[in-house]
Every structure is written in C-alpha cells, then in structure tokens.
KEFI-318484 format. One record per residue: x, y, z of N, C-alpha, C in turn; residue in one letter. Coordinates in steps of 0.05 Angstrom, whole numbers. Layout:
<recs>
nx | ny | nz | cax | cay | caz | cx | cy | cz | aa
X | Y | Z | X | Y | Z | X | Y | Z | a;
...
</recs>
This chain:
<recs>
nx | ny | nz | cax | cay | caz | cx | cy | cz | aa
82 | -1073 | -500 | 74 | -1088 | -475 | 88 | -1116 | -475 | x;
97 | -1127 | -453 | 110 | -1150 | -449 | 91 | -1175 | -457 | x;
100 | -1196 | -470 | 85 | -1220 | -470 | 69 | -1228 | -448 | x;
44 | -1236 | -451 | 31 | -1246 | -426 | 34 | -1278 | -425 | x;
45 | -1283 | -399 | 53 | -1311 | -396 | 36 | -1324 | -374 | x;
14 | -1337 | -380 | -3 | -1347 | -359 | 9 | -1368 | -343 | x;
1 | -1372 | -319 | 9 | -1392 | -298 | -5 | -1417 | -309 | x;
6 | -1430 | -330 | -7 | -1454 | -344 | -5 | -1478 | -328 | x;
-29 | -1491 | -322 | -31 | -1514 | -309 | -11 | -1536 | -322 | x;
2 | -1551 | -307 | 21 | -1574 | -318 | 5 | -1598 | -330 | x;
10 | -1604 | -350 | -4 | -1626 | -364 | 15 | -1636 | -387 | x;
19 | -1663 | -386 | 33 | -1679 | -409 | 14 | -1689 | -426 | x;
12 | -1679 | -451 | -7 | -1686 | -474 | -21 | -1662 | -485 | x;
-38 | -1669 | -505 | -52 | -1648 | -519 | -69 | -1629 | -500 | x;
-74 | -1602 | -508 | -87 | -1587 | -495 | -118 | -1595 | -494 | x;
-125 | -1600 | -519 | -151 | -1609 | -524 | -152 | -1634 | -543 | x;
-167 | -1655 | -532 | -171 | -1679 | -546 | -199 | -1689 | -546 | x;
-208 | -1700 | -571 | -234 | -1712 | -568 | -231 | -1738 | -584 | x;
-248 | -1754 | -576 | -251 | -1783 | -589 | -278 | -1787 | -594 | x;
-289 | -1791 | -620 | -318 | -1795 | -629 | -334 | -1779 | -615 | x;
-329 | -1755 | -610 | -347 | -1734 | -596 | -373 | -1730 | -615 | x;
-395 | -1737 | -602 | -422 | -1735 | -615 | -442 | -1719 | -599 | x;
-458 | -1703 | -614 | -483 | -1690 | -602 | -506 | -1692 | -618 | x;
-526 | -1701 | -609 | -554 | -1703 | -622 | -571 | -1685 | -606 | x;
-589 | -1667 | -622 | -610 | -1655 | -611 | -636 | -1669 | -626 | x;
-646 | -1690 | -608 | -672 | -1704 | -620 | -658 | -1721 | -642 | x;
-671 | -1715 | -667 | -661 | -1731 | -689 | -639 | -1719 | -704 | x;
-631 | -1697 | -695 | -611 | -1677 | -707 | -585 | -1689 | -697 | x;
-567 | -1695 | -720 | -539 | -1700 | -712 | -522 | -1674 | -716 | x;
-516 | -1662 | -694 | -502 | -1636 | -695 | -472 | -1641 | -699 | x;
-460 | -1659 | -685 | -433 | -1661 | -683 | -428 | -1694 | -687 | x;
-413 | -1704 | -706 | -415 | -1730 | -715 | -387 | -1744 | -711 | x;
-379 | -1756 | -687 | -355 | -1771 | -683 | -330 | -1754 | -687 | x;
-331 | -1730 | -672 | -309 | -1713 | -678 | -282 | -1723 | -663 | x;
-262 | -1724 | -678 | -233 | -1730 | -668 | -217 | -1707 | -670 | x;
-208 | -1694 | -649 | -187 | -1672 | -648 | -165 | -1676 | -627 | x;
-141 | -1664 | -637 | -120 | -1669 | -619 | -102 | -1643 | -627 | x;
-105 | -1624 | -605 | -95 | -1595 | -610 | -71 | -1594 | -587 | x;
-50 | -1586 | -597 | -27 | -1583 | -577 | -29 | -1556 | -560 | x;
-14 | -1559 | -538 | -14 | -1538 | -521 | 2 | -1514 | -537 | x;
-7 | -1488 | -535 | 4 | -1466 | -544 | -3 | -1463 | -575 | x;
-22 | -1480 | -583 | -30 | -1476 | -614 | -52 | -1462 | -617 | x;
-57 | -1446 | -637 | -79 | -1431 | -644 | -93 | -1447 | -667 | x;
-115 | -1455 | -659 | -132 | -1474 | -676 | -156 | -1460 | -687 | x;
-156 | -1455 | -714 | -176 | -1441 | -726 | -200 | -1460 | -733 | x;
-224 | -1457 | -724 | -245 | -1473 | -727 | -269 | -1464 | -746 | x;
-267 | -1471 | -770 | -283 | -1463 | -791 | -307 | -1479 | -796 | x;
-329 | -1464 | -810 | -353 | -1480 | -821 | -374 | -1462 | -824 | x;
-393 | -1470 | -842 | -416 | -1454 | -846 | -435 | -1454 | -822 | x;
-454 | -1435 | -824 | -474 | -1436 | -804 | -487 | -1462 | -803 | x;
-492 | -1473 | -778 | -506 | -1499 | -774 | -487 | -1522 | -777 | x;
-461 | -1516 | -776 | -441 | -1539 | -781 | -434 | -1553 | -754 | x;
-441 | -1541 | -732 | -437 | -1553 | -705 | -413 | -1541 | -689 | x;
-404 | -1520 | -700 | -381 | -1505 | -687 | -389 | -1498 | -659 | x;
-409 | -1482 | -655 | -415 | -1471 | -625 | -423 | -1498 | -607 | x;
-438 | -1516 | -621 | -442 | -1541 | -605 | -418 | -1552 | -594 | x;
-396 | -1553 | -611 | -369 | -1568 | -603 | -357 | -1552 | -577 | x;
-361 | -1523 | -585 | -346 | -1508 | -561 | -361 | -1511 | -538 | x;
-390 | -1513 | -539 | -403 | -1514 | -516 | -400 | -1542 | -501 | x;
-396 | -1561 | -515 | -387 | -1587 | -503 | -361 | -1588 | -488 | x;
-343 | -1573 | -502 | -315 | -1574 | -490 | -312 | -1553 | -466 | x;
-334 | -1536 | -461 | -334 | -1520 | -440 | -355 | -1527 | -420 | x;
-366 | -1553 | -421 | -386 | -1562 | -401 | -417 | -1551 | -405 | x;
-419 | -1533 | -422 | -446 | -1519 | -428 | -468 | -1537 | -439 | x;
-455 | -1557 | -455 | -475 | -1579 | -468 | -461 | -1606 | -463 | x;
-477 | -1624 | -455 | -467 | -1649 | -448 | -467 | -1669 | -474 | x;
-445 | -1682 | -481 | -445 | -1695 | -505 | -463 | -1718 | -506 | x;
-474 | -1726 | -527 | -488 | -1754 | -529 | -472 | -1776 | -524 | x;
-447 | -1779 | -540 | -429 | -1796 | -534 | -403 | -1787 | -539 | x;
-382 | -1805 | -537 | -355 | -1799 | -542 | -341 | -1786 | -517 | x;
-316 | -1782 | -524 | -299 | -1770 | -500 | -288 | -1743 | -504 | x;
-281 | -1729 | -487 | -266 | -1702 | -491 | -250 | -1696 | -467 | x;
-230 | -1684 | -469 | -212 | -1674 | -448 | -200 | -1648 | -454 | x;
-198 | -1630 | -436 | -184 | -1604 | -439 | -161 | -1603 | -418 | x;
-138 | -1601 | -427 | -113 | -1601 | -405 | -116 | -1628 | -386 | x;
-126 | -1650 | -398 | -127 | -1675 | -383 | -151 | -1676 | -368 | x;
-170 | -1655 | -368 | -195 | -1658 | -349 | -218 | -1663 | -369 | x;
-233 | -1684 | -360 | -256 | -1692 | -373 | -278 | -1670 | -374 | x;
-291 | -1667 | -397 | -309 | -1644 | -400 | -336 | -1650 | -382 | x;
-338 | -1672 | -371 | -360 | -1678 | -353 | -353 | -1669 | -325 | x;
-330 | -1661 | -319 | -322 | -1653 | -295 | -322 | -1621 | -294 | x;
-343 | -1606 | -290 | -348 | -1578 | -291 | -332 | -1563 | -271 | x;
-332 | -1572 | -245 | -319 | -1563 | -227 | -288 | -1556 | -233 | x;
-277 | -1578 | -242 | -246 | -1575 | -248 | -240 | -1563 | -273 | x;
-259 | -1565 | -292 | -253 | -1555 | -320 | -254 | -1521 | -320 | x;
-271 | -1511 | -304 | -275 | -1485 | -305 | -246 | -1467 | -300 | x;
-231 | -1484 | -284 | -207 | -1472 | -276 | -186 | -1467 | -298 | x;
-190 | -1481 | -320 | -171 | -1485 | -340 | -179 | -1474 | -370 | x;
-202 | -1466 | -369 | -214 | -1455 | -394 | -228 | -1429 | -391 | x;
-228 | -1414 | -412 | -243 | -1386 | -414 | -256 | -1391 | -442 | x;
-281 | -1382 | -440 | -300 | -1383 | -462 | -311 | -1357 | -467 | x;
-310 | -1346 | -491 | -321 | -1321 | -502 | -344 | -1331 | -520 | x;
-367 | -1332 | -515 | -388 | -1336 | -533 | -393 | -1310 | -553 | x;
-407 | -1315 | -577 | -411 | -1292 | -593 | -423 | -1268 | -581 | x;
-441 | -1274 | -563 | -456 | -1255 | -548 | -447 | -1260 | -518 | x;
-429 | -1243 | -507 | -423 | -1244 | -481 | -443 | -1243 | -462 | x;
-443 | -1261 | -437 | -465 | -1259 | -418 | -453 | -1237 | -397 | x;
-469 | -1213 | -398 | -462 | -1191 | -378 | -487 | -1187 | -363 | x;
-480 | -1174 | -343 | -503 | -1163 | -323 | -503 | -1132 | -326 | x;
-526 | -1127 | -342 | -528 | -1098 | -348 | -533 | -1080 | -328 | x;
-537 | -1087 | -304 | -541 | -1072 | -282 | -515 | -1063 | -267 | x;
-497 | -1078 | -277 | -467 | -1071 | -265 | -452 | -1053 | -282 | x;
-432 | -1041 | -273 | -413 | -1026 | -289 | -391 | -1047 | -300 | x;
-377 | -1041 | -318 | -355 | -1057 | -331 | -339 | -1066 | -310 | x;
-326 | -1047 | -292 | -312 | -1055 | -273 | -322 | -1076 | -253 | x;
-347 | -1071 | -243 | -360 | -1088 | -225 | -365 | -1116 | -237 | x;
-369 | -1120 | -265 | -373 | -1142 | -276 | -345 | -1159 | -279 | x;
-326 | -1145 | -284 | -298 | -1159 | -283 | -289 | -1167 | -257 | x;
-295 | -1152 | -235 | -288 | -1158 | -209 | -306 | -1182 | -200 | x;
-330 | -1183 | -208 | -346 | -1205 | -204 | -334 | -1233 | -216 | x;
-326 | -1230 | -240 | -314 | -1254 | -253 | -289 | -1262 | -238 | x;
-272 | -1243 | -235 | -247 | -1249 | -220 | -251 | -1263 | -192 | x;
-273 | -1254 | -176 | -280 | -1268 | -152 | -287 | -1298 | -157 | x;
-302 | -1300 | -179 | -313 | -1329 | -181 | -288 | -1350 | -189 | x;
-268 | -1336 | -200 | -241 | -1352 | -206 | -223 | -1350 | -184 | x;
-230 | -1340 | -163 | -212 | -1338 | -139 | -183 | -1322 | -144 | x;
-186 | -1302 | -163 | -164 | -1284 | -166 | -160 | -1268 | -143 | x;
-138 | -1266 | -133 | -133 | -1246 | -109 | -144 | -1221 | -113 | x;
-155 | -1203 | -97 | -167 | -1178 | -103 | -146 | -1158 | -113 | x;
-124 | -1155 | -99 | -102 | -1137 | -111 | -94 | -1142 | -141 | x;
-89 | -1170 | -146 | -82 | -1177 | -171 | -102 | -1174 | -190 | x;
-127 | -1180 | -182 | -149 | -1176 | -201 | -154 | -1147 | -207 | x;
-149 | -1128 | -190 | -152 | -1101 | -192 | -130 | -1090 | -215 | x;
-105 | -1101 | -212 | -82 | -1094 | -231 | -90 | -1105 | -259 | x;
-98 | -1129 | -259 | -102 | -1140 | -286 | -128 | -1123 | -299 | x;
-148 | -1120 | -282 | -173 | -1105 | -296 | -165 | -1077 | -304 | x;
-150 | -1064 | -290 | -140 | -1038 | -299 | -124 | -1040 | -326 | x;
-105 | -1059 | -326 | -89 | -1061 | -349 | -105 | -1070 | -372 | x;
-124 | -1087 | -371 | -137 | -1092 | -396 | -156 | -1072 | -402 | x;
-171 | -1056 | -387 | -187 | -1034 | -390 | -174 | -1013 | -406 | x;
-148 | -1008 | -397 | -132 | -987 | -411 | -126 | -1000 | -441 | x;
-119 | -1023 | -443 | -108 | -1033 | -468 | -133 | -1033 | -487 | x;
-156 | -1039 | -478 | -183 | -1037 | -496 | -194 | -1011 | -497 | x;
-183 | -991 | -488 | -192 | -967 | -488 | -219 | -962 | -473 | x;
-219 | -974 | -448 | -247 | -977 | -434 | -242 | -959 | -407 | x;
-219 | -949 | -402 | -214 | -940 | -377 | -234 | -917 | -369 | x;
-242 | -900 | -386 | -258 | -878 | -382 | -290 | -887 | -380 | x;
-292 | -911 | -388 | -321 | -919 | -386 | -324 | -941 | -366 | x;
-305 | -946 | -349 | -303 | -972 | -333 | -325 | -968 | -310 | x;
-333 | -944 | -305 | -355 | -943 | -283 | -383 | -935 | -294 | x;
-386 | -937 | -319 | -412 | -937 | -331 | -428 | -965 | -331 | x;
-453 | -963 | -329 | -471 | -989 | -329 | -465 | -1000 | -357 | x;
-466 | -1027 | -357 | -462 | -1042 | -384 | -484 | -1037 | -401 | x;
-513 | -1033 | -389 | -536 | -1030 | -407 | -530 | -1005 | -426 | x;
-511 | -989 | -423 | -508 | -966 | -442 | -488 | -970 | -459 | x;
-473 | -997 | -460 | -448 | -1001 | -477 | -461 | -1007 | -505 | x;
-443 | -1002 | -523 | -447 | -1009 | -553 | -439 | -1042 | -553 | x;
-447 | -1057 | -576 | -440 | -1079 | -583 | -410 | -1084 | -581 | x;
-397 | -1067 | -592 | -368 | -1070 | -590 | -356 | -1071 | -565 | x;
-366 | -1048 | -547 | -355 | -1046 | -520 | -361 | -1070 | -504 | x;
-386 | -1081 | -506 | -393 | -1107 | -491 | -376 | -1131 | -502 | x;
-368 | -1130 | -526 | -352 | -1155 | -533 | -325 | -1149 | -522 | x;
-313 | -1125 | -517 | -286 | -1120 | -504 | -287 | -1130 | -476 | x;
-310 | -1122 | -461 | -314 | -1129 | -433 | -315 | -1161 | -433 | x;
-329 | -1171 | -450 | -331 | -1203 | -450 | -303 | -1216 | -453 | x;
-288 | -1204 | -472 | -261 | -1216 | -476 | -245 | -1214 | -451 | x;
-243 | -1192 | -439 | -228 | -1185 | -414 | -240 | -1206 | -393 | x;
-261 | -1212 | -392 | -272 | -1228 | -371 | -264 | -1258 | -377 | x;
-259 | -1262 | -401 | -251 | -1290 | -411 | -225 | -1296 | -406 | x;
-205 | -1275 | -408 | -177 | -1283 | -402 | -168 | -1270 | -375 | x;
-185 | -1259 | -359 | -177 | -1249 | -334 | -164 | -1266 | -312 | x;
-174 | -1290 | -314 | -161 | -1314 | -294 | -138 | -1327 | -309 | x;
-130 | -1318 | -333 | -107 | -1330 | -347 | -109 | -1359 | -348 | x;
-131 | -1370 | -358 | -131 | -1400 | -363 | -114 | -1408 | -387 | x;
-104 | -1435 | -385 | -87 | -1446 | -404 | -101 | -1453 | -429 | x;
-125 | -1451 | -432 | -139 | -1455 | -455 | -160 | -1436 | -461 | x;
-164 | -1423 | -483 | -186 | -1404 | -491 | -206 | -1411 | -513 | x;
-227 | -1412 | -510 | -250 | -1417 | -531 | -260 | -1392 | -537 | x;
-255 | -1380 | -565 | -263 | -1353 | -573 | -281 | -1357 | -597 | x;
-310 | -1349 | -594 | -328 | -1350 | -615 | -333 | -1325 | -627 | x;
-324 | -1320 | -650 | -325 | -1292 | -663 | -313 | -1270 | -646 | x;
-287 | -1271 | -639 | -275 | -1252 | -621 | -278 | -1223 | -631 | x;
-275 | -1218 | -658 | -271 | -1193 | -669 | -297 | -1182 | -681 | x;
-319 | -1197 | -679 | -343 | -1189 | -693 | -353 | -1166 | -677 | x;
-364 | -1143 | -689 | -374 | -1119 | -678 | -354 | -1099 | -668 | x;
-328 | -1105 | -676 | -305 | -1086 | -665 | -297 | -1071 | -688 | x;
-290 | -1047 | -682 | -278 | -1029 | -700 | -248 | -1038 | -707 | x;
-238 | -1031 | -727 | -211 | -1039 | -735 | -188 | -1040 | -716 | x;
-189 | -1016 | -703 | -169 | -1013 | -679 | -173 | -1036 | -660 | x;
-195 | -1039 | -650 | -201 | -1056 | -628 | -199 | -1087 | -636 | x;
-202 | -1092 | -662 | -200 | -1120 | -675 | -169 | -1123 | -675 | x;
-154 | -1104 | -683 | -126 | -1108 | -684 | -113 | -1113 | -653 | x;
-126 | -1099 | -635 | -118 | -1106 | -607 | -122 | -1133 | -600 | x;
-146 | -1145 | -605 | -153 | -1171 | -599 | -136 | -1192 | -615 | x;
-127 | -1187 | -639 | -109 | -1204 | -654 | -81 | -1204 | -640 | x;
-72 | -1180 | -633 | -47 | -1180 | -617 | -47 | -1194 | -594 | x;
-68 | -1193 | -578 | -73 | -1205 | -553 | -72 | -1234 | -558 | x;
-87 | -1246 | -577 | -85 | -1273 | -582 | -55 | -1282 | -590 | x;
-45 | -1267 | -604 | -15 | -1276 | -611 | 2 | -1276 | -589 | x;
-3 | -1259 | -574 | 15 | -1258 | -548 | 9 | -1278 | -528 | x;
-17 | -1286 | -527 | -23 | -1308 | -509 | -12 | -1332 | -521 | x;
-14 | -1339 | -544 | -5 | -1363 | -555 | 26 | -1365 | -553 | x;
41 | -1342 | -554 | 68 | -1342 | -551 | 76 | -1349 | -522 | x;
57 | -1342 | -504 | 61 | -1353 | -479 | 48 | -1379 | -470 | x;
45 | -1396 | -487 | 35 | -1425 | -487 | 6 | -1426 | -483 | x;
-9 | -1403 | -483 | -41 | -1411 | -482 | -45 | -1424 | -507 | x;
-67 | -1441 | -503 | -79 | -1454 | -528 | -102 | -1440 | -532 | x;
-108 | -1432 | -562 | -132 | -1417 | -567 | -146 | -1431 | -590 | x;
-175 | -1437 | -580 | -191 | -1449 | -601 | -208 | -1425 | -613 | x;
-204 | -1421 | -638 | -214 | -1396 | -651 | -232 | -1403 | -673 | x;
-260 | -1393 | -667 | -282 | -1399 | -688 | -288 | -1372 | -698 | x;
-289 | -1368 | -725 | -295 | -1342 | -736 | -302 | -1347 | -764 | x;
-319 | -1327 | -775 | -324 | -1327 | -803 | -307 | -1306 | -815 | x;
-289 | -1291 | -802 | -272 | -1275 | -812 | -244 | -1286 | -821 | x;
-243 | -1298 | -844 | -223 | -1316 | -852 | -193 | -1304 | -851 | x;
-190 | -1278 | -857 | -165 | -1267 | -854 | -154 | -1269 | -824 | x;
-169 | -1267 | -806 | -161 | -1268 | -780 | -150 | -1298 | -773 | x;
-164 | -1322 | -783 | -152 | -1344 | -780 | -129 | -1346 | -796 | x;
-128 | -1340 | -820 | -101 | -1341 | -839 | -78 | -1326 | -824 | x;
-82 | -1306 | -809 | -61 | -1289 | -797 | -52 | -1305 | -771 | x;
-69 | -1316 | -754 | -63 | -1327 | -730 | -60 | -1359 | -724 | x;
-75 | -1374 | -742 | -78 | -1402 | -736 | -53 | -1414 | -745 | x;
-47 | -1433 | -726 | -22 | -1453 | -734 | -37 | -1475 | -748 | x;
-61 | -1481 | -742 | -76 | -1502 | -758 | -104 | -1497 | -759 | x;
-115 | -1506 | -780 | -146 | -1499 | -787 | -161 | -1527 | -786 | x;
-185 | -1528 | -778 | -202 | -1551 | -783 | -230 | -1539 | -793 | x;
-241 | -1554 | -815 | -266 | -1544 | -826 | -282 | -1564 | -820 | x;
-307 | -1553 | -805 | -331 | -1574 | -798 | -352 | -1565 | -820 | x;
-365 | -1589 | -827 | -386 | -1589 | -844 | -409 | -1608 | -839 | x;
-432 | -1599 | -829 | -452 | -1617 | -821 | -444 | -1636 | -801 | x;
-426 | -1624 | -781 | -420 | -1640 | -758 | -394 | -1656 | -762 | x;
-382 | -1656 | -787 | -362 | -1673 | -796 | -336 | -1658 | -798 | x;
-311 | -1667 | -790 | -287 | -1652 | -795 | -280 | -1658 | -825 | x;
-282 | -1642 | -845 | -278 | -1648 | -875 | -251 | -1640 | -881 | x;
-237 | -1624 | -866 | -210 | -1618 | -877 | -195 | -1606 | -852 | x;
-168 | -1612 | -853 | -151 | -1600 | -829 | -122 | -1601 | -836 | x;
-112 | -1581 | -830 | -80 | -1576 | -833 | -73 | -1548 | -830 | x;
-47 | -1544 | -833 | -38 | -1516 | -831 | -49 | -1498 | -855 | x;
-53 | -1474 | -850 | -66 | -1457 | -873 | -50 | -1455 | -896 | x;
-25 | -1456 | -898 | -11 | -1456 | -924 | -15 | -1484 | -936 | x;
-14 | -1507 | -922 | -17 | -1530 | -933 | -47 | -1533 | -947 | x;
-66 | -1524 | -933 | -93 | -1524 | -943 | -93 | -1508 | -970 | x;
-81 | -1485 | -968 | -83 | -1468 | -992 | -71 | -1482 | -1018 | x;
-53 | -1499 | -1011 | -41 | -1514 | -1035 | -55 | -1541 | -1042 | x;
-78 | -1544 | -1032 | -90 | -1573 | -1036 | -99 | -1576 | -1064 | x;
-104 | -1557 | -1081 | -116 | -1558 | -1107 | -97 | -1578 | -1126 | x;
-109 | -1592 | -1141 | -93 | -1608 | -1159 | -74 | -1594 | -1178 | x;
-80 | -1569 | -1182 | -64 | -1552 | -1199 | -38 | -1547 | -1183 | x;
-38 | -1545 | -1158 | -17 | -1538 | -1141 | -16 | -1506 | -1139 | x;
-33 | -1492 | -1151 | -33 | -1465 | -1147 | -41 | -1455 | -1121 | x;
-31 | -1434 | -1108 | -38 | -1427 | -1086 | -64 | -1414 | -1083 | x;
-82 | -1422 | -1064 | -108 | -1410 | -1062 | -109 | -1392 | -1038 | x;
-130 | -1377 | -1031 | -134 | -1363 | -1007 | -149 | -1386 | -992 | x;
-148 | -1375 | -965 | -163 | -1393 | -943 | -193 | -1392 | -951 | x;
-204 | -1373 | -962 | -230 | -1369 | -971 | -238 | -1392 | -992 | x;
-219 | -1394 | -1011 | -220 | -1411 | -1035 | -222 | -1440 | -1024 | x;
-206 | -1447 | -1003 | -208 | -1472 | -991 | -233 | -1478 | -978 | x;
-242 | -1462 | -962 | -265 | -1461 | -949 | -291 | -1467 | -965 | x;
-294 | -1453 | -986 | -313 | -1454 | -1008 | -310 | -1480 | -1021 | x;
-288 | -1491 | -1029 | -283 | -1513 | -1040 | -290 | -1538 | -1026 | x;
-283 | -1541 | -1000 | -288 | -1566 | -984 | -315 | -1566 | -979 | x;
-328 | -1544 | -971 | -356 | -1543 | -963 | -375 | -1547 | -989 | x;
-369 | -1539 | -1010 | -383 | -1542 | -1036 | -381 | -1573 | -1043 | x;
-357 | -1584 | -1041 | -355 | -1613 | -1049 | -376 | -1627 | -1033 | x;
-371 | -1625 | -1005 | -389 | -1639 | -985 | -416 | -1635 | -988 | x;
-423 | -1609 | -994 | -452 | -1606 | -1002 | -462 | -1621 | -1025 | x;
-444 | -1626 | -1044 | -452 | -1639 | -1071 | -458 | -1667 | -1061 | x;
-437 | -1678 | -1046 | -436 | -1707 | -1036 | -466 | -1711 | -1018 | x;
-468 | -1692 | -1003 | -499 | -1694 | -989 | -519 | -1694 | -1003 | x;
-519 | -1677 | -1024 | -544 | -1672 | -1043 | -547 | -1701 | -1059 | x;
-526 | -1712 | -1069 | -525 | -1738 | -1082 | -536 | -1759 | -1066 | x;
-530 | -1760 | -1039 | -539 | -1781 | -1022 | -563 | -1774 | -1005 | x;
-577 | -1754 | -1015 | -602 | -1743 | -998 | -621 | -1765 | -992 | x;
-627 | -1783 | -1008 | -644 | -1806 | -1006 | -638 | -1825 | -982 | x;
-610 | -1827 | -981 | -601 | -1848 | -960 | -593 | -1834 | -933 | x;
-596 | -1808 | -933 | -588 | -1791 | -909 | -606 | -1797 | -886 | x;
-594 | -1805 | -862 | -612 | -1810 | -838 | -631 | -1788 | -831 | x;
-652 | -1795 | -820 | -670 | -1772 | -814 | -656 | -1753 | -796 | x;
-665 | -1726 | -797 | -651 | -1706 | -780 | -630 | -1694 | -791 | x;
-620 | -1701 | -815 | -596 | -1687 | -826 | -608 | -1669 | -848 | x;
-633 | -1666 | -848 | -645 | -1647 | -869 | -642 | -1620 | -859 | x;
-651 | -1598 | -876 | -648 | -1572 | -868 | -674 | -1562 | -852 | x;
-692 | -1578 | -847 | -715 | -1571 | -831 | -708 | -1574 | -804 | x;
-699 | -1555 | -791 | -688 | -1558 | -763 | -705 | -1533 | -744 | x;
-706 | -1540 | -718 | -720 | -1525 | -702 | -699 | -1502 | -696 | x;
-709 | -1483 | -678 | -691 | -1461 | -670 | -668 | -1470 | -650 | x;
-678 | -1492 | -634 | -654 | -1504 | -613 | -631 | -1515 | -634 | x;
-642 | -1532 | -653 | -626 | -1548 | -669 | -606 | -1527 | -685 | x;
-616 | -1504 | -693 | -601 | -1487 | -710 | -579 | -1472 | -692 | x;
-581 | -1476 | -666 | -562 | -1470 | -649 | -538 | -1485 | -651 | x;
-539 | -1508 | -661 | -520 | -1527 | -663 | -496 | -1516 | -691 | x;
-487 | -1494 | -685 | -473 | -1483 | -707 | -440 | -1481 | -697 | x;
</recs>
C-alpha cells in the first residue's frame, strides 16, 4: 500500500510545544511545569508509570482538560481554541468513545461528517481502512457486539479518518492480536513518513523502541528523561547498552528514591492517597 500523505496544515515551527504546562486536581499536582517541543513528522514516545500524568497531558493537548497554568500549542493553535484545534488533531483514548447502537460504518460516517470530510471521499477512506483492519465483513454490525480489539480498531480508524497533521494515541495496540498490532505499527510508520506527527503513549516498550524518534519519560508530572531511544539506552555510566525497559526502570526508580527521601518536604497532594478523579491523571 502506498504511503499515506495527509493534507497537512501549513505551519512554521514545532507541531507540539508546551511551556510550563501545569495541571492541578485540587491539591494534587498532576502535571508540573511541562516543557515540550516536538517537530512535525516526529514520533514521540511518551512513557511513565500509572499516575504519572500522561493521560492528563494528552487531554490538555486535545482540549478535553483545561490547563491550570502554562501555555501549549498544536500546529500553532492554542489548546484553549477548541473549534480550531479539532481540525488539526486526532485523539485515540485507551477506551475509544463509540456509540454502541451504531454499526461500525455508521460510526465512521458520523465522525467523517463531524470533520466535514466530503461524503464520497469519506466512503472511500472508510472502505480502505475497514479492509486494512479486517473489518470489512463486520462493518454493518452494531458496535455493541464488537470485541475489545475490534472496538479499538474502529476507534483508531475514526482517529485518522480526517487525516489530521497531529495524532495523540493512548495505548493504540492494547487489546489487539499480533496481526492487528502489526497493522497499527505499520500505519503509524507510514503516517510519520507522510509528515504526520504522532504523540504515542504506551506501556508496551518494544512499540516505542521500534517507532519513536524521541522518547520522554514522565514521573509524577515531571519530565525526568528525554532523548532518542538509542541515546537513552547508552546513558548508564558503564556505557553498556541497555534496553528501553532498563532505562525506564532506572529513571523512575531513581526519582522514586528521591521522592521518598524528600517525603517530609513534599507539598501536600503529592502523596499516594488520591481520589478516583486524581488517579485519572496518568
């Protein structure tokens, strides 16, 4: 299949940039002064343990959560400008928002209409993606009967259907069989080749190792490590190559030890006693 080249909106500068981006839920500091600069066409792997602020960051960058302070722009559009931003981003949450009473095809037609994709063009794209993800024979079944993996595939198609220049993907291969996961990884690589920027959050480190141009590790709302995967693998003093898993465990363990040592001085709200809403800040 030929490389997918989206009609990328013209913009001089980074695809994603944040300055002191901060989010609090009450006394809980979920994201703490985050500074990012991600180039157009870059695949950025966003890693961190549960509760580190990854999902909160993506929700702020897609207008679903308003920052407490700081600034952020996607393709030059301020994240407070929802009307303009939705045309340049696609967001796949870990659990895609689908209407169970609709068929897969109806769901995708609905999404295409929301993004003003011409009907004929939308139909062609929908058929192409349904075929690619082995859903063509299931397209006219109601979503309520779909498995977790099938729902994830429909959600991903909905995310890329309007061909936005920036994609935010939260655990895009979770719940998929190996064949479908391979299709997702191939699609991400093709989109990046076509200058789509992909902000990729996942706990499946081999996916990041294979696809990411650069990796950022978030811990308790702080960006504690950032760089190309190969550079991070060589960060040990011994100079011996590590796996990305080794790096992840090393930097998060180091910062956990620092946090434990400074527990008495830590601001209120940085403890592990968090509400359900606060735990969503991951």
